[in-house]
C-alpha positions as a Markdown table, in Angstrom:
| # | Residue | x | y | z |
|---|---|---|---|---|
| 1 | Ser | 32.7 | 194.4 | -25.1 |
| 2 | Val | 29.0 | 194.2 | -24.3 |
| 3 | Leu | 26.7 | 197.7 | -23.7 |
| 4 | Val | 23.1 | 197.5 | -22.3 |
| 5 | Pro | 21.6 | 200.9 | -22.6 |
| 6 | Phe | 19.2 | 201.9 | -19.7 |
| 7 | Ser | 18.6 | 205.8 | -21.2 |
| 8 | Asp | 19.8 | 208.1 | -23.5 |
| 9 | Thr | 22.7 | 209.0 | -21.1 |
| 10 | Lys | 23.3 | 205.8 | -19.2 |
| 11 | Ser | 24.5 | 202.5 | -20.0 |
| 12 | Ile | 26.6 | 199.1 | -18.4 |
| 13 | Val | 29.5 | 197.9 | -19.8 |
| 14 | Val | 30.9 | 194.4 | -19.8 |
| 15 | Glu | 34.7 | 194.1 | -21.0 |
| 16 | Ser | 37.4 | 191.1 | -20.4 |
| 17 | Arg | 40.0 | 192.7 | -19.5 |
| 18 | Arg | 43.7 | 191.0 | -19.9 |
| 19 | Arg | 47.2 | 191.9 | -18.9 |
| 20 | Thr | 48.5 | 193.6 | -22.3 |
| 21 | Gly | 49.3 | 197.0 | -23.7 |
| 22 | Phe | 47.8 | 199.1 | -21.5 |
| 23 | Asp | 46.8 | 196.6 | -18.8 |
| 24 | Ser | 49.8 | 195.0 | -18.6 |
| 25 | Ser | 50.6 | 196.0 | -14.9 |
| 26 | Met | 46.9 | 195.2 | -13.6 |
| 27 | Pro | 47.1 | 193.1 | -10.5 |
| 28 | Lys | 43.9 | 191.1 | -11.7 |
| 29 | Glu | 42.4 | 189.8 | -15.0 |
| 30 | Gly | 39.2 | 189.0 | -15.7 |
| 31 | Val | 35.5 | 190.4 | -16.7 |
| 32 | Leu | 35.2 | 194.4 | -15.6 |
| 33 | Val | 31.9 | 196.1 | -15.3 |
| 34 | Tyr | 31.2 | 199.5 | -15.2 |
| 35 | Val | 28.0 | 202.1 | -15.6 |
| 36 | Val | 28.8 | 205.0 | -17.9 |
| 37 | Asp | 26.4 | 207.9 | -17.2 |
| 38 | Asn | 27.0 | 211.1 | -19.4 |
| 39 | Ser | 24.4 | 213.2 | -17.5 |
| 40 | Ala | 25.9 | 216.8 | -17.3 |
| 41 | Asp | 25.7 | 216.8 | -13.5 |
| 42 | Arg | 27.3 | 213.4 | -13.1 |
| 43 | Val | 29.4 | 213.8 | -9.9 |
| 44 | Gly | 32.8 | 211.6 | -10.2 |
| 45 | Gly | 33.2 | 211.8 | -13.9 |
| 46 | Pro | 31.0 | 209.6 | -16.1 |
| 47 | Ile | 32.2 | 206.0 | -15.3 |
| 48 | Asn | 31.7 | 204.1 | -11.8 |
| 49 | Val | 33.3 | 200.7 | -11.7 |
| 50 | Lys | 31.3 | 197.9 | -10.3 |
| 51 | Pro | 31.3 | 195.8 | -8.3 |
| 52 | Asn | 33.7 | 197.2 | -5.9 |
| 53 | Thr | 34.6 | 200.7 | -4.9 |
| 54 | Asn | 35.5 | 203.2 | -7.9 |
| 55 | Ser | 37.9 | 204.4 | -5.8 |
| 56 | Gly | 41.9 | 204.4 | -5.0 |
| 57 | Ser | 43.2 | 200.8 | -5.7 |
| 58 | Met | 40.4 | 198.9 | -5.1 |
| 59 | Lys | 39.3 | 199.5 | -8.8 |
| 60 | Gln | 42.3 | 197.4 | -9.9 |
| 61 | Tyr | 40.8 | 194.5 | -8.4 |
| 62 | Ala | 37.3 | 195.3 | -9.7 |
| 63 | Pro | 37.0 | 192.3 | -12.4 |
| 64 | Met | 35.7 | 189.8 | -11.9 |
| 65 | Ala | 36.4 | 185.8 | -12.0 |
| 66 | Thr | 34.5 | 182.4 | -12.8 |
| 67 | Gly | 31.2 | 181.9 | -10.8 |
| 68 | Glu | 30.8 | 185.7 | -9.6 |
| 69 | Thr | 27.7 | 187.7 | -10.5 |
| 70 | Tyr | 27.0 | 191.1 | -10.6 |
| 71 | Thr | 23.5 | 192.9 | -10.7 |
| 72 | Tyr | 23.0 | 196.5 | -11.9 |
| 73 | Gln | 19.2 | 197.4 | -11.6 |
| 74 | Asn | 17.6 | 195.0 | -14.0 |
| 75 | Val | 21.2 | 193.7 | -15.6 |
| 76 | Thr | 22.6 | 190.5 | -14.0 |
| 77 | Ile | 26.3 | 189.4 | -15.2 |
| 78 | Glu | 27.8 | 186.1 | -14.4 |
| 79 | Val | 31.1 | 184.9 | -15.4 |
| 80 | Ile | 30.4 | 181.3 | -16.9 |
| 81 | Glu | 34.5 | 180.9 | -17.7 |
| 82 | Ser | 37.6 | 182.8 | -17.8 |
| 83 | Lys | 40.5 | 181.7 | -20.1 |
| 84 | Ser | 43.7 | 182.9 | -20.4 |
| 85 | Thr | 42.8 | 185.4 | -23.6 |
| 86 | Ser | 39.0 | 185.8 | -22.9 |
| 87 | Asp | 36.0 | 185.5 | -20.8 |
| 88 | Ile | 32.5 | 183.8 | -21.4 |
| 89 | Val | 29.6 | 185.9 | -20.1 |
| 90 | Leu | 25.9 | 185.4 | -19.4 |
| 91 | Val | 24.0 | 188.7 | -19.3 |
| 92 | Asn | 20.4 | 188.4 | -18.3 |
| 93 | Val | 17.9 | 191.6 | -18.5 |
| 94 | Asp | 14.9 | 191.2 | -16.8 |
């Protein structure tokens, strides 16, 4: 996992997710990106999955594959390579 803080209450998190344990039934493996916002008045909870919608079954298809990129504020995440057990990502903070 990679964690990039934006403030005292907000960070972006990058995880490599695989079909094991708790995630054994997930339909898509890969790099999962989400924003954690612990501010007191956050509507919808502290975790917001990116780049897809944070609601319903779309969240299950959010993991990114090789060649995909996502930019949030000044942070760009690029999936360089997906292997059967891990992912290689490039995280660029401007």
